[in-house]
N, C-alpha and C positions, 0 to 999 in steps of 0.2 A: 704251435702257440699262434702264430701271426695268422694261420686261417681262423682258429678260435676268436683271436682279437677281431680280427675283420667281420666275423659272423656277427659278434657280440655287437660291435659298433653298427652293422647294419640293423639288426633287429631293433638297436636303441633309436635309430632314425626313422625308422618305419613306427615303431611305437609313438614317438614323438609326434610324427606326421598324423597317425590316427587320433590323439588326442588332441592337437590342433584342431583337426577336422570335427571332431566330435564338439568341441567347445563353439567352432564356428557354427555348427547345427543347431545348437541350442536355440530355443526360440527367444526372442527379446522380452524384456521386462517392459510390459505396457502402463504407462501412466497417461491415464484419462481425465478429460476435462472439458467443459465448455469454457469458450472465450469470447467476449463481445469482439466483432470484427466488423460490424455494422451496428447503427443506431447510435445513440447518445452517448455510451459509453467506451465506442469501439477506440477512440483516443488511447484512452488508459489499457483497455485490453490488448491493443496491438503491443503497446511496449511491456506490459507486463510479459505476453507471450514471448517476446524478444529475449527478455532476460531470462525464462525459461529454458528457450532453445539455446543459447548460449551456453547453458551449465549442460545440457543435454550433450553438445558438440565436447566440451571440455571433458566430461566423464567417460566418452566413448572412446576419446583419444586416449585416456588413461587405461584402455581395456574394458570399461564398462563396469557393471556390479554383478557380483557373484559369478563372474565368467560370461555375463550375457550382455548385449548393447541394450541401451536403453532407447525406447520407442515411445514416441508422445502421440496419442490419439486425440485429436482435438475438434469440436464443432464449433460453429458459429451460433451463439445464443440470442444474437440479434439484440442484445442489451435488454432482454425481455425474461421478466421471471415467470411467464407462461410456458417458455420454452424449455426450461431448465430440468423440471422432475422428468419429462421425457427422454431428453438427451442423457442423462446419468442412470436411467434405468436400461437404456440402449447400451452404455459403456458397460454395465455390469452384466447385463443378459445375453447380448449380442457379441460384444468386441471382447469380452470376457477380460477386462482390464486387470492389472495385478493392485495397482494403487489408484487413488483418486487425488486431484488437485481440483479446488473450487472455482468457479467462476470469480471475475473479478466485480468486486461490490456487494452490497449488501443486499439490493433488492433480488439480482439473480440468485444470490445463495440461498436466502432464507427458506424457498420453497424444498429445497433437497435434503434440509437436514433431519426431517423425519424419515426418509429413506434411507440415508446414509445409517442413521442409528440403528434402525431396524436391520439392515444388511450387516450389521457388525463390522463396518468398513472405518479405518481410518480415513480421515480427511484433513489436508494441508489446506488451511484458509486463505484466502487472497485478498486482503484488504475491506473486509465486511465489518461492520461495527454491531457488536452485541446479538448476534444470530444464534448464539449457543445459550443466552441467558434463560431460557425458558426451556429448550430442549435437554440441556444438561449432557451434552454427548461427552463419554469420557476419552473419546479419541479424536478429538477435534483440536487442530493445532492453528494458530492463526497466524501468518507470517508478519501482519501488519503489526507496529510498534505501539500501539494504543496504551496497553497496559491497563490498569483498572480504569471502570466505566467512567469514573468522573474527571480522568488526568487531562482531559482536553479543555474542560471548562475551569477545572480548578487553575491550572498554569495561566490561562488568559484572563480570568477574573481575578486573580491573584496579582497580574501585573498592573491591571485598572484600580485595585483597591492601593497598592502601593504608590501610585500616581494621584491620589486623592479622590479616587471615585468611588461613590456612595450608590449610585441609582444606575439600573440596567434596563437596555432596550432588548428584547429577542426576536428576531426576525428569522423565519424559517420555512424551508419548503415542505408541505404537506407530504411527505414521502418518509417511508421506514427509516432511514439512515439519517436525516435530518430532525426528525422527530426524537429518534434515541438521543441526539446529542442536545435538543434542548430540554429535554426531560432532565437529564444530568444537571444542565445550566440552572434549570429552576432550584435543584437541592442544594448547589454550589452556593447560590445566592443568598439562600436562605441560612445556609451555614456561615457565611460570611457577614451576616446582617445588612445586606443590599437589598435594596426595595426595586423591584421589578415594575417600571413606570409603561412599559408597552410590550405586548406579548402577542405576535401576529404570525400565523401560519398562511401561506399563500397557497394557490393550486399550481401544480407543476407545469400547467402550461402558461402561466403568467408570461408575458415578456415586457410591459410597460409597468414600470416601479415608481413612477414620480408620485403618485397619490399615495402611495404606500409610504415613502419617503418624506413627505410633508406631513403625514399623520405621525410619524416617528418623531420627526424634529420637534413639532409642537411639544411634545412629551418632555423635551430638553432632557435626555438622559446624559450621565457621564460617560456610560461604556454602550457600545452596541456590538452585540454578540450575534454573528450572523451565522446561519447555517443553511448552506445553498450549493445546488448542483453547478456544473460549468456555464450552461447558458445564462441561468440566475444570476450567478457572480458577476458576468460580465455586465447584465443589464443592471444590476444594482449599483456597479462603480459608475457606470455611464450617467445613472440618474444623480447619484452623489456629484458627479462632476458637473451637473447641469443646474442644481439647485442647492447644492451645501448640504451640510449636515450638522451646524451649529456650532458656534465657537467653545460652548462647554464641553463638547465630546473630548474625551481625553483619549479613548482607544476604541479602535474600530476594526473588526474583521472577525477572526477565531476560528470559524470553521467552513471557511469558503473554499470547497472542491473547485479545480480548475485554476486555481492560480498557482499550480504547481506545475502545470504543462506547457512547454516551449510555445506551441503555437499561440495559446490564450494569453501568454506573458508579453509576447512579441505583439500581439494585436492591441492588448490594453494600453502598453508602455507606459507613459508617464503617469497614467490614471491609477497605476498601482502604488505610488509614491505616499508613504505614511501609513498605508495597510499594515496591520501586525496579522500575521494569519500562521495557521498550524503548517507544519511540512515533516518530511520524514528523512530526507538527505540534502545537503547542501555542499557546494565546494567553498566550506569553510575548512583550515587546518584541523580544527577541532574533531572533525567527520570522516578522516582518511582512516582506514584500517588495511590491514593484510590482503592484497587482492582488490582494493578498490579501484586503483589506478589501472592496473591491466585488464579489469572488466570494462570501464568506460572508453578506454583505448578501442577496445573490440566493438563494444555497444555503437561507438559514436560511428565507423565504419561501415557497420552493418544497418544501422539505421537509416541512412542515407538511401541505402539499396531497397530496403524495406518499405520506405517512405511513412516512417513512423517519428514519435517524439524525438526531435534531434537529440535534446537534452537527456531525457530518461532518468531523472533524478528520482522523482516521486515513487513509481512504481518496479522498474527494471530490475536494479539491484537487489530487490525483495524477492523476486521470481528466482532470481537465482539463489538466493539465501533458502528459499524453499528446496530447492535441488540440493543444496549442501547439506541441509539439515537430514534429509531422507537419505542421502549417500552415506553420513555418518552412521545413522540407525541402521543402516542394512549392513554397512561393514561390521558393525559392531554385534549384532544379534545373529548374521550369518544365513539370515532366511528371510521371507518376505512375510512371516507371520503378522499378522496384524497387532494381533494384542501385544506380542512381544515388542514390536516397532513402537506402539504407542507407550509401552513403559518406558523404553530408553529413551522417548523424546520426553517424557514427562518427568523423568527423573536426573537428566544430564543439563549441564550447560552446553550450547553448541557454536561451536566458532565458525563465524561467517563474515562477508565481504562488508556488511553493515554493523558488526560488532559482535559480541558475545550475546546468544539468547537463552535466557531460562524462563520457562513456562510456568504459570501459576495453575492450581487445580481446575480451573474452568477453559484451560488451552489458550488463554491470552497469556501476554508477556507480564512476567511476574512485576517488572519495573519498566514504566514507560519510555519508551525512546522518542516519544513527539517533541520536535522542537516549536517554539514561537519564533517567528523572525519578522521583522519590520523591512519593508522594501524601501531603499534610498537611493537616490539621486538616478532614477531609471529614466531613460529617454526614449523616444517612441523610435519604432520599427528598428530595433538591433535586437537580435536574439545572442549574437556573442557576448554582450554584455553580461549575461546571467552567467557564464561560465567562470567567471571573475568572484572572488571573495570580496565582501564588503557591498554587494547589492542587496543581499537578504541578511541582514545582520541578526544574529541569534540572540536574543534575549532570555531566553529559557531553554534548557537547564542550566544551571549554573557551571557544569563541568563543561558545558559545549558553548558557554558565553562570548560573544564576540564585540558587544556593544552595549549600549543603555538606550532605553525608550527615548525618544524624542516625541514630545507632548506639548500641547494639545493637538488633536489630530489635523486642522486644519493647519497649523503652524507645519505639522512633518509632512504635508502634500507639498508645501512650497519648497 
């Protein structure tokens, strides 16, 4: 009996070793993507990628998915739309990746949508805006909290209307993302019976905004809605500081990209005061969820080593959330079947560090998670101030509100 017991135990140990070895020899699950590591979008791209990498490390520490490690296959798209179609073809045909994450931002993502739909691949979006509105790919899921297309403009112009605003100025970059925003702003203004008294798009290469701001100021709008990219956002605020915007302006900002990034905020400092702008996550008590604190503790340490945005509020937690959603879908489905994963993502609510996410039929969030917040009491050259609550006071939505609008804009600046 003792010999049989010993023999049985030995066989069990050997079999366990074989099983463990077989699991270790299984190929990794490859998630492919391009991400801006150079060019104008690199600041955001690097922070987004770090968020995804932290999720990868966390899930691998728990044993991976389906008994396999997760591996990221990443190429630099140089912030260029001309690079992404070839990169995603290579990911599918050469690297043979199992899953796809989209590049950061609208312009690099738009050109890959037809390819992804043609190949029948699920695509986790990454902070692009309305790239699926014409393609109608039923396996697209955006990690960005935009929600319905008009949510940004509706929340911002709604705040302006409550403050007594009746006329609107629209200033936008002549690029796809900004133009998508301003199209919805025109529709919302019409719906709210607001008169658009100024509507100008500027070339992406614009660096001097004084002339444009003087023309805008002459139109005497009550509300100024700006849809801009990081370099433009900085240039516009410097021009506002130089020539003013007019005492009649009750609300200024709305869709200015860049005012969410640590380096840009530190550089602009007090020029931010009074601006009301969209954001996705802020260090206010109302935005804390399970896992958020632990994520930012890890991110803050690794951001120093990686030399990326030291705050990481805007993009990094949503990169992590993309991984969480894929992780939940794979565990529930038990395979990498693209259609089955898409069905699960479409039909369920997903628990993430940025809160629960439920998708609408178009792959955008069913309910917007965008906040509108006003910069308050910002001083120059102090990035640590942005880690405190009260520096970006949430005005919208009501469930996360942390203060009331200070208006008019010129008074709020002071």
